[in-house]
Phi, psi and omega in degrees: 000122181263323174223166183260092184209162181260128181248006174284130180289356169289349176283070181206160176289141187301325181293340174296322181287321179292322175295318181301319177296324177297317177299316181296314184295323183265011179054048182248019185281061184273164173298146180210161177232129178241145173252138167253124179213176176235158192267326183208157179287133174288159176063018184055034184271180181255356180202164171227169180242127182279117181220158178102358186295312185297316180294328174297312182299318178298315180294319184295325180295332183253003187293117184198168177261125174281171177300322179294325176297316180296319179296322177297313179299321179298323183292345180280345178058038178243331188254138181286155181301320181297321179291321177296324175297321177299317182293334180302327182258014184296128169213152173286119183242013184265197178249147177226124175251145180203157170290163176297138174297139186094354181296150171278126191233163186221158186299147170072001174263147181293126172270323180222142174233125184251127171247114182197174172285162188303318183296312180298315183297323180288316185294329182274357185305310182298320179298314180300309185291323180296314181292315188281317187297310185290314182293325178293324177298312183290319179298321179294314179301316182295320178299322178294317177298315181299315178294320180297329180279002186076033183060045181274193183271108181254128175252127179273116184243036194260003188308314187285346180253356183287161182278079176083172184302314180293324176299320180294317181292314180296321181293319179298317179297311183293322180297322179294319176300320184282356175128352177297142182270340185200167178226155172272352186277104186296322180293320176296323176301318179291310187290323188247002181059039174275135175304136179254140180217154175190163180244255177209162177260164175301328181297328177299312183293320181288345180280348181256157179303323180222161176298319181299316180295324178297314179295319181297318180296317180296319180295325177294321181287316188230066184297335182268350186223042183269118170235117187266128177278115194253009184246021180294319182245296183209107188304310189271332184265342177223312187304304183291327180292317178291322178297318179295320180299313179288320182297326179298324177293324176294318180298323178297333179266005177090014181247136174272173178211176178219169175232158182227138174251134182231013179195173176082188179283103188298319181296310181299309185292320181295323177293316178297318179295316179299318180297318179295314180299315180298319179299327180273005180079015183259057187288338182268357181289134184268154177241123175250148178227154175213195177097084170054042182283144173233171178296327179292317177296314181298316180299319178297316179296321178294316180296329178274005177060038174297134187281069185248133183262332180207159189232124174262113186239128183237270191311305188289341181273315187274348177253351186090355177060240183277004177243112189283337183201161173269139191271041179288139179226169187223111190230145177292128181249332180200153177209161180281133177249116179301329183294326180254348184056036179225157167284127182237144179293150174233161182212131177271130176257158179204153172293338173266110185305327182291346179265000174285129187269169174266124188281160169089171176279119191241148167253166182227137184229142172251129184253133183243153176267186184297334180273003180081014180267139179291128182256325181190161170250137184238127171267133178229167170286162191303324186269006180267157175227142174261130190256130176293142175077006181241131178292131181222155181253138181230160192231153176297139184294345177288347179085009181273199189284344188292134184201165177203162176246151181207141172250097185286136175281333180214140178235125182242120173288134187258332181269123183234147182290124181247322177233129179237120182050042176085357184258124177293120188278351182239053182297334181285346180281127179271161175303325180292319179290322181299318182289325177292319178298317181295318179298319179294317178301315180303312183293318181295317182288328176298328179295333181271000183258125181302147183301334181296332178279344186259003178300141178291321179247136173052057180287156173292149182266122180285141182281126166240114190232178183232159178282168179298320182295317178292321177299316180297321178296317181295315179297322177300315178299316182296316181294321179293328179292323183290327184301000000 
């Protein structure tokens, strides 16, 4: 097992299958293009992190119906024999373009572009959104925690609070992409080569006659990796004193140690613990903290200069905390019309203007200034190019009067071919290498993003705009709709 994912094509919403039979029955299985994008930034943030691509590609390459799957569908007495025969040979045979995993992303721009026939494109919709939405949510949350800590040492401790086994595995992977330095999830450590870390539980200490004996036993077992949990009974009157007593013996043998706080007023206790350690000459001893931490709590502690060396974050990071889901959607952008024998753009309208889509097969470009900082992302039609060193005018995606001009020093195309005619183009990339590449991409792209976009509270809004040609196409659709 290389990744933790489902490759049964039954992993789809049932209406995808009923629609697919309709396409098959009506001989409508024409080429189509779908965009996957998201509608708004989670956590009221200024950026998100794109995660889940590699595990999606791996699953998509193997996505198929087993004989048992076909028999189950047959038992529902909804699907015709001819359609079930079609599904027996189902494989994704189209093309998939996507941004680099780990990319910094923004609302309404394509993260993934799918070229396939209608049946294939519909059946894989759930798979695409399931992989990308959850991992992007967790990677984004982790990046916010990491930035709030001053890019400190973040340990992901969320396995026991994650939404089921797959949620735990996906969350550990996404958290590492988003900036976590280690995980408590041993299986994720094995599969993705993520550093694993852990300390001890209160139950370890309570299993011994005394706290001191618990620390002494642990130190004998793990002299090079001892972090003592000091709040089981009384942090300041027993926990830190017993940890210091045992820790001094470790120092005499050339080993350092650490302490961990998991309850109480973290700012107050960490300062008291630091003062005690310093008084005892234990200035190099590290302090780790945990207990329902969020980016807002961490940022406050950092601003108050709490003497904390590492952060154990679980529940709020691996579940998304106060944000239950990532708002990724999957919409038809173009389809083949038999009457014209051409691919033609399509556009979804809505009473909610923010749900109106951008029509046509689109490319995406990131424009940089002379200092190498990202200034905006531009959506264009497929045959357009954005030219470096040339002043160009761009428009608000709503199609209204808002516009601006920019002379980009560098133009980077963001959508790249990942699957061609059903074949995964990076077979040599391992799950371990993919996660390292994504983590590196996240860090590099954050460096090109101005600090105003990275604020935890009230961030500046990054521009995602469209070209004149795409704007004209969108306005044409709107005007025809009004007639």
